[in-house]
C-alpha positions as CSV (number, residue, x, y, z in Angstrom):
1,K,4.3,50.6,19.2
2,V,1.1,49.2,17.3
3,R,-1.8,51.1,17.2
4,P,-4.8,49.6,19.0
5,G,-7.5,48.3,16.4
6,T,-5.3,48.0,13.2
7,A,-4.5,45.3,11.2
8,A,-0.8,45.6,12.7
9,E,-2.5,45.1,16.1
10,T,-4.2,42.1,14.9
11,M,-1.4,40.7,13.1
12,A,1.0,41.2,16.3
13,D,-1.7,39.2,18.5
14,T,-1.8,36.4,15.7
15,I,2.0,36.4,16.0
16,S,1.9,36.2,19.5
17,K,-0.5,33.2,19.8
18,Q,1.5,31.6,17.1
19,D,4.7,31.8,19.0
20,L,2.7,30.8,22.3
21,Q,1.4,27.8,20.3
22,E,4.9,27.1,19.2
23,L,6.3,27.4,22.5
24,E,3.4,24.9,24.0
25,V,4.1,22.2,21.3
26,R,7.9,22.5,21.9
27,T,7.5,22.1,25.6
28,A,5.2,19.2,25.4
29,I,7.8,17.7,23.0
30,E,10.7,18.2,25.3
31,E,8.5,16.6,28.1
32,K,7.9,13.4,26.4
33,L,11.5,13.1,25.1
34,V,12.8,13.6,28.9
35,E,10.1,11.3,30.4
36,S,10.8,8.3,28.2
37,G,14.5,8.6,28.2
38,E,14.5,9.3,24.2
39,K,16.5,12.4,24.7
40,E,19.5,11.1,26.3
41,R,19.4,8.1,23.6
42,L,19.4,10.8,21.1
43,I,22.2,12.8,22.8
44,Q,24.1,9.8,23.3
45,L,23.7,8.4,19.6
46,L,24.6,12.1,18.3
47,R,27.9,12.1,20.6
48,K,28.7,8.8,19.2
49,R,28.2,9.6,15.5
50,L,30.1,13.1,15.8
51,I,33.0,11.2,17.2
52,E,32.8,8.5,14.5
53,S,32.8,11.2,11.8
54,G,36.0,12.9,13.0
55,W,33.8,16.1,13.4
56,R,34.8,16.4,17.3
57,D,38.5,16.0,16.2
58,Q,38.2,18.8,13.9
59,L,36.6,21.1,16.2
60,K,39.2,20.1,18.9
61,K,41.8,21.2,16.4
62,Q,40.3,24.4,15.5
63,C,40.0,25.2,19.3
64,Q,43.5,24.3,19.9
65,E,44.6,26.7,17.0
66,I,42.7,29.5,18.1
67,I,44.3,29.0,21.6
68,K,47.7,28.9,20.0
69,N,47.0,31.9,18.1
70,K,45.7,34.3,20.7
71,G,47.3,32.7,23.8
72,T,45.7,31.3,26.9
73,E,45.8,34.3,28.9
74,K,43.9,36.3,25.9
75,I,41.0,34.0,25.2
76,T,38.0,33.0,27.8
77,I,35.8,29.7,27.3
78,E,33.2,32.3,26.2
79,D,35.3,33.8,23.4
80,L,36.4,30.5,22.0
81,V,32.7,29.1,22.0
82,K,31.3,32.2,20.0
83,E,34.3,31.6,17.6
84,V,34.0,27.8,17.1
85,M,30.1,27.5,17.3
86,P,29.1,28.7,14.0
87,R,31.5,26.2,12.3
88,G,30.8,23.7,14.6
89,K,26.9,23.8,13.6
90,A,27.7,24.3,9.9
91,T,30.0,20.8,9.7
92,V,27.9,18.4,11.2
93,P,27.7,15.8,8.5
94,E,24.3,15.6,6.7
95,K,24.1,11.9,7.5
96,V,24.3,12.3,11.1
97,K,21.6,15.1,11.1
98,E,19.5,12.9,8.9
99,E,19.9,9.9,11.4
100,I,18.7,12.0,14.2
101,M,16.1,13.7,12.6
102,E,14.6,10.2,11.4
103,K,14.8,9.0,14.8
104,L,13.1,11.9,16.5
105,Q,10.3,11.5,13.6
106,K,9.6,8.0,14.7
107,F,9.4,8.8,18.0
108,L,7.1,11.6,17.7
109,V,4.9,9.6,15.5
110,S,5.1,6.5,17.8
C-alpha cells in the first residue's frame, strides 16, 4: 500500500493518470477504426497476408501435431491456444507486420 503524501503516492497517481489517458486514446482509435470500417479491412488484409505467407498452414500443422501427440481426449481448445499462441505471435512475418502498421499509421494521420 502506498502511504498518502509520499513521492510514491504521487508517482502512483501519475501512473494511473497515464494509464487512463492511454486507455482513452486506445478507445478513441478503436471507435474510429470500427466506425470507418477500417478495422474490418485491416483484419481481412492481415488474414490474407498470413495465408499467403504460409503462416496459417504452419500453425495448423503445429496444432495437428500437438493433438496427435496428446490425443483429442486429453487436450482442450484452451490448452491448444495457450500452447500455440506464443509461437503464432512470434512467427508473424515482419513484412506482414510492417504492412499492417503502415496502413494503420496512414489511417491515423488522415
